[in-house]
N, C-alpha and C positions, 0 to 999 in steps of 0.2 A: 504494500500500500504506500502511496506517496504521502509524505508528511510535509506540512508547510515548513517546518524546521525540525531537524532531529539532531540530537547531540549524543556523543559517546566520549566521555572524558572531556578533553579540551577541544574536540573536533566538532565543528558546527557545520552541518550540511544544509544548504538551502537549495531550492529549486528555481529554475528559470523556465520560461515558456515562450515559444515563438508566437508573436502576434499575428503571423501569417497563416501557418499551417497547424499551429497548436502543439508542435513537438515539445517534449519535456527534456530538460537537462538538469544536472546537479552541479554544485560547486561547494568547496569548503570555504566558508566565509573568513576563517582565520588564515587559511593558506593561500588565498588569492590576493596577491599584493595590490592589484587594482581596486578590489573591493575595500580592503583595509584603508588604502589611501583615500578613496572617495568618502568613506565615513569620517576619517580624521579631518580631512580638508573641509568637509561640510560642517562638522562640529566646530572647528576653529572659526570659519567664516561666519557662522550663525551665532557664535558664542554660546554654544550648547555643549560644553565639554563634559557635563555630568550625565549626558544622555540626550539623544536627538528627539526632538518633537516629532509628531506624525508628519508635519510638513518637511522637516529636516531629513527624516528617513526617506520620504519620497524623492527629495532632491538628491540624496546620496545614492539611492538606487538608480536614479536616472543617469547620474554621472558615471556610475559603474557600467550600466548597460551600454553607454556610448563607447566603452572600451572593448566590447565583445564583438567578435566577427559576426556578420549576418548569418542567418540560417541558410542552408543550401536552397531553400525555397525562395530566398530573397527577403524574407521577413526579418524582424529584429527581435531579439530576446529581451525579456524584462524579468526582474526579480519577482517571484511570487510570494506575497506576504500571507495571503489566505487562499488556500486552494479552492475552497467552496465559493469564493468570489469570482473565480475565473469563469469566463463564458463557455457555454456548451458550444462545440463546433457545429452542431446541427442547427440549433435555434437561436444561439446568441445570448440566451438568458443565463444568469449566474446559476451555479449548482446548489445554492442555498435552498434547503427544504426539499431537495429531491432525494429519493431513496437510492442507496447504493445498490448496484447490481449484485446478484449472488455470484461472485467470481472468486471464491476462496482459493481455488487452485490455479488461477490465472497469474502468470508471472509477466511483469512488464519490465523490459530492459530499458533503463534510463541511462543514457551515455553522459559522460562528464561534459561540462560546458566548454572547457578548454582541453586540448590534448594533454597538457601537463600543467600543473599548478604554476602560476606566474607570480 
């Protein structure tokens, strides 16, 4: 199952999704130098050093997304904060309030966002 953010020890895994085709990717938020830099620079610029506001978080995520190569479909990846807020590829509505399909044995391979941590 995809989680909006998962952690194991000091490793924080976040997901990104293509706005074009809906493809999912993952990245280690502490291991991706561009993500760390975007958060730190946004916090400094906004003087939010004790924690980013929701607006600051959106700014930092947008700055990070600008460093990511486009999806093979030509779309751009964005950081996924809440998976259930992502639009359905079929109808465009958010997934909030929709039942999960019975797919306990379904395995979804999610590739890393970047070939190697940067």
